[in-house]
C-alpha positions in Angstrom: -10.5 -13.9 20.1 -7.1 -15.9 19.3 -3.9 -14.5 17.7 -4.4 -13.1 14.3 -2.6 -14.6 11.7 -1.8 -13.9 7.8 -5.1 -16.0 6.8 -7.5 -13.9 8.4 -5.6 -11.0 7.6 -5.3 -11.5 3.7 -5.5 -14.8 2.3 -9.5 -15.2 3.4 -10.6 -11.7 2.6 -13.9 -11.7 0.3 -13.1 -10.2 -3.1 -15.9 -7.1 -4.1 -16.6 -9.6 -7.3 -16.3 -13.0 -6.3 -14.0 -15.4 -7.0 -11.7 -14.4 -9.6 -12.0 -16.0 -13.0 -8.8 -17.5 -13.5 -5.6 -18.5 -11.5 -1.9 -17.4 -12.5 1.7 -17.5 -11.6 2.9 -14.1 -9.7 6.9 -13.3 -9.9 8.2 -16.1 -11.8 11.1 -13.8 -12.5 11.8 -10.1 -11.4 10.7 -8.3 -14.4 7.5 -9.5 -14.3 6.5 -6.8 -11.4 7.9 -3.6 -12.1 7.0 -0.8 -10.8 8.0 3.0 -11.4 7.7 5.8 -8.3 5.7 9.3 -9.6 7.0 12.2 -7.7 4.4 14.8 -6.8 7.1 17.8 -7.7 9.5 18.5 -10.1 13.1 18.6 -9.4 14.3 22.1 -9.9 17.9 21.3 -10.8 19.7 23.1 -7.8 20.1 23.0 -4.2 21.5 21.2 -1.4 19.7 17.8 -1.9 21.1 15.4 -4.4 18.4 13.4 -5.7 19.1 10.0 -7.4 16.7 7.9 -9.5 17.8 4.2 -9.3 16.6 1.0 -10.5 16.8 -1.7 -8.4 16.7 -5.5 -8.6 17.1 -8.0 -5.3 17.6 -4.9 -2.9 15.3 -3.6 -0.7 14.8 0.0 0.1 16.8 0.4 3.2 19.5 -1.4 2.2 20.0 0.7 -0.9 19.9 3.9 1.5 22.1 2.3 4.0 24.6 1.8 0.6 24.2 5.1 -0.7 24.9 6.6 2.6 28.6 4.4 3.4 29.2 5.0 -0.4 29.3 8.7 -0.5 30.4 8.8 3.5 27.2 10.6 4.4 25.7 9.8 7.8 22.5 7.1 7.4 19.7 9.7 8.4 21.1 12.1 5.6 19.9 9.5 2.8 15.6 9.4 2.6 13.4 8.1 0.1 9.8 8.8 -0.6 8.9 5.2 -0.3 9.3 1.7 0.3 9.6 -1.1 -2.5 9.8 -5.0 -2.6 12.5 -6.4 -3.2 11.1 -9.6 -5.4 10.9 -7.0 -8.1 12.3 -4.3 -10.6 11.4 -1.4 -9.0 12.4 2.6 -10.3 12.9 4.5 -7.0 14.0 8.2 -5.8 16.5 8.6 -3.1 17.6 11.9 -1.7 20.7 12.7 0.0 21.7 15.7 1.8 25.2 17.0 0.7 26.0 20.7 0.0 28.7 22.1 -1.8 31.0 20.2 -4.4 28.6 17.7 -6.3 29.4 14.0 -5.4 30.3 10.7 -7.3 29.4 7.6 -6.7 31.4 4.8 -6.9 30.9 1.8 -9.5 27.4 0.3 -8.0 27.0 -3.1 -7.0 25.2 -6.1 -9.2 21.3 -5.1 -8.9 21.6 -1.2 -9.1 21.6 0.8 -11.9 21.6 4.7 -12.2 19.0 6.4 -13.9 19.0 10.1 -13.3 20.8 12.2 -11.0 19.9 15.7 -10.1 19.5 18.4 -7.4 16.5 19.8 -5.4 16.2 23.0 -2.6 14.1 20.4 0.0 14.6 17.4 1.6 13.0 14.3 -0.4 10.4 13.1 2.3 8.4 9.6 3.1 5.2 10.1 0.9 6.3 12.9 -1.5 4.5 10.8 -4.4 1.5 11.3 -7.0 1.6 7.7 -7.2 3.4 4.5 -8.5 3.2 3.2 -12.2 2.8 -0.6 -12.6 3.3 -3.6 -15.2 3.1 -7.0 -13.8 3.1 -10.1 -16.0 0.7 -13.1 -14.9 1.7 -16.2 -16.0 0.6 -19.1 -17.4 -3.3 -18.4 -16.6 -5.5 -21.2 -16.1 -9.4 -21.1 -16.0 -11.8 -19.8 -18.1 -9.9 -16.9 -19.6 -12.5 -15.5 -21.7 -14.5 -14.0 -18.5 -11.3 -11.9 -18.0 -12.1 -9.2 -19.8 -15.9 -8.6 -17.9 -13.5 -8.8 -14.6 -11.0 -6.0 -15.8 -13.5 -4.1 -16.9 -15.3 -4.1 -13.4 -12.1 -3.5 -12.1 -11.4 0.0 -14.1 -15.1 0.9 -13.4 -15.2 0.1 -9.4 -12.2 -0.2 -8.1 -11.5 -2.2 -6.1 -11.6 -3.0 -2.0 -8.3 -0.8 -0.7 -6.9 -3.8 1.1 -3.7 -3.3 2.7 -1.4 -6.1 0.7 0.4 -9.6 2.4 3.7 -7.6 2.4 2.3 -5.5 5.3 1.9 -8.5 7.7 5.8 -9.7 7.4 6.2 -13.3 6.2 4.2 -15.9 7.6 2.1 -13.2 9.4 5.2 -12.5 11.6 5.0 -8.8 11.9 1.2 -9.5 13.3 2.5 -12.2 16.1 5.5 -9.4 16.8 2.5 -6.9 17.5 0.9 -9.8 19.7 3.9 -9.9 21.6 4.5 -6.2 22.3 1.0 -6.1 23.3 1.4 -8.9 25.4 4.4 -7.2 27.5 7.0 -7.9 25.6 10.0 -5.0 25.7 11.3 -4.0 22.2 13.7 -1.7 22.0 14.2 -1.6 18.3 11.9 1.7 17.0 11.6 0.6 13.7 10.6 -3.3 14.0 8.3 -1.7 16.7 6.6 0.4 14.1 6.4 -1.8 11.8 4.8 -4.2 14.1 2.1 -1.6 15.1 1.4 -0.5 11.9 0.4 -4.3 10.9 -1.9 -4.4 13.8 -3.7 -1.4 12.6 -3.8 -2.8 9.0 -4.9 -5.9 10.1 -7.9 -4.4 12.2 -8.6 -2.2 8.7 -9.0 -5.0 6.9 -11.5 -6.8 9.0 -13.7 -3.4 8.8 -13.1 -3.5 5.2 -13.8 -7.5 4.5 -17.0 -7.0 6.8 -18.3 -4.1 4.1 -17.3 -6.2 1.3 -19.4 -9.1 2.7 -22.4 -6.5 3.4 -22.3 -4.5 -0.3 -21.3 -1.2 1.4 -17.3 -1.3 0.7 -18.4 0.9 -2.0 -21.5 3.1 -0.9 -22.0 5.4 2.2 -23.7 4.6 5.4 -25.3 6.8 7.8 -22.4 8.0 10.0 -19.9 7.3 7.8 -16.3 9.6 7.5 -15.7 10.7 3.9 -12.5 11.5 1.6 -11.5 12.9 -1.8 -9.0 10.9 -4.2 -5.7 12.2 -3.4 -6.5 14.1 0.0 -6.4 13.1 3.6 -8.5 15.3 4.9 -11.9 13.6 6.6 -14.8 14.8 7.1 -19.2 13.4 7.9 -20.9 12.4 5.0 -23.9 14.5 4.9 -27.8 13.9 3.6 -27.0 14.6 0.2 -23.9 12.3 0.0 -25.3 8.3 -0.8 -26.6 10.1 -4.2 -23.3 12.2 -4.8 -22.4 11.5 -8.5 -18.5 12.1 -6.9 -19.0 9.0 -5.2 -20.3 7.3 -8.3 -17.4 8.7 -10.1 -14.6 6.9 -7.5 -13.6 10.7 -6.6 -15.5 10.5 -2.5 -15.1 7.6 -1.0 -16.3 6.2 2.9 -13.3 5.3 5.3 -12.6 2.8 7.4 -10.7 3.1 10.8 -6.9 3.0 11.1 -7.1 2.7 15.0 -5.7 4.4 18.1 -6.5 7.6 19.9 -8.4 10.6 19.3 -9.0 11.3 15.9 -12.1 12.0 14.3 -14.4 9.3 14.4 -17.9 7.9 13.1 -21.2 7.9 14.1 -24.5 5.8 14.0 -24.3 2.3 11.8 -21.0 3.0 10.1 -19.5 3.3 14.2 -21.8 0.8 15.1 -20.0 -1.6 12.6 -16.6 -0.7 13.0 -17.0 -0.9 17.1 -18.1 -4.4 16.9 -14.4 -5.6 14.8 -12.8 -3.6 17.0 -14.5 -5.7 20.1 -13.8 -8.4 18.0 -9.8 -8.2 18.2 -9.6 -6.5 21.6 -5.8 -7.4 22.3 -4.7 -5.3 19.0 -7.2 -2.6 19.6 -6.7 -2.0 23.2 -2.8 -2.4 22.5 -3.1 0.5 19.9 -4.5 2.4 22.1 -1.8 1.9 25.1 0.9 3.0 22.5 -1.2 6.0 21.7 -0.8 5.6 18.4 -2.9 8.4 16.9 -6.1 7.4 15.1 -6.5 8.0 11.0 -8.5 7.3 8.4 -8.2 5.6 5.1 -10.3 4.9 1.7 -12.3 1.8 1.7 -12.3 2.1 -2.0 -9.0 2.0 -4.4 -9.9 3.7 -7.9 -7.3 1.7 -10.9 -6.5 4.5 -13.0 -4.8 4.0 -16.6 -6.0 0.7 -16.3 -4.4 -1.6 -19.7 -4.1 -5.3 -20.4 -3.2 -7.5 -23.1 -2.5 -10.9 -24.1 0.9 -12.7 -24.7 0.2 -16.2 -25.1 -0.9 -18.0 -21.6 0.0 -14.8 -20.1 -1.8 -11.8 -19.0 0.3 -8.5 -19.0 -1.5 -5.4 -16.6 -0.2 -1.5 -16.7 -2.0 0.8 -13.9 -1.3 3.3 -11.1 -2.0 3.5 -7.9 -2.2 6.2 -5.3 0.6 6.4 -2.9 0.2 3.5 0.0 -2.1 1.3 -2.1 -0.6 -2.1 -2.8 -0.7 -3.6 -6.1 -1.8 -7.2 -4.8 -5.3 -5.6 -3.6 -6.0 -5.3 -7.5 -4.5 -8.8 -8.7 -6.4 -11.0 -6.2 -9.6 -9.5 -7.8 -8.3 -10.6 -11.4 -6.4 -13.8 -10.4 -6.0 -16.4 -7.7 -2.3 -16.3 -7.5 -0.2 -19.3 -7.4 3.1 -19.9 -6.0 5.5 -21.1 -8.5 
């Protein structure tokens, strides 16, 4: 098959509930998209690691980390964060700096950065050290039959949404996917960070294609023979058994079928689930083989994304949403079920 592009990676993916009932504008201004990180631990107040909670606007995570390193006079590798956040949003994010000894003083912060909290902890802040993220999002200028919105929102709250990787994963106009294709065709890539982005985009693309197949045939939130399962908030994966299809935990959005983050080794599905995934992998042989050649370790990801604490209200022609998602989930996967997003 030809080169993967953003249309097949994101734009043309089927929705669980069919086309959204309305269209809306997103990110007309940064305050329309607010994200707050939720750590999976409480800072102890003492230790060698300085933890800073910053509000950032117009900054990406890597640039903030580099600025902190320069401002505090430490090497960049000593500045860590729990997750990456979008530049085009208002985000509250934690950064960690290994700086034993005297409490360092930050110089005046540049425009777009605000210090909200500073404390210490005895352990390094590591990537993924989150219980989730809290979102507050304003969709502007709703157009369409808004009377259908409540039914759609209740469906999202009750059933969750397909756990697609969002368009951010694939780069501007799918640039990360094109980079992955060049990489797998033999182009040398010395920049490890960039290479990692390309490999991640390829895996995410293939996961989305498997999930799209299961959305289309109605099995994204059901258990197929041979499925591998995972609990909400867990990284453990295990085979479904004969009792799983009727398990109350599946209906309660606590237990989910998984899809592939392809690579080598790792637990693999069997029976019907295996055959379905294998058919998708064979459709994109360059990506599948490239991930194996780079010896990326295979993993699994839940096909279903529960949307917790979902609330909403109308504000004139706008819809204001609040909800929480687990780490690694994309708010855009939720929004695409609610509204067809228009560019401002």
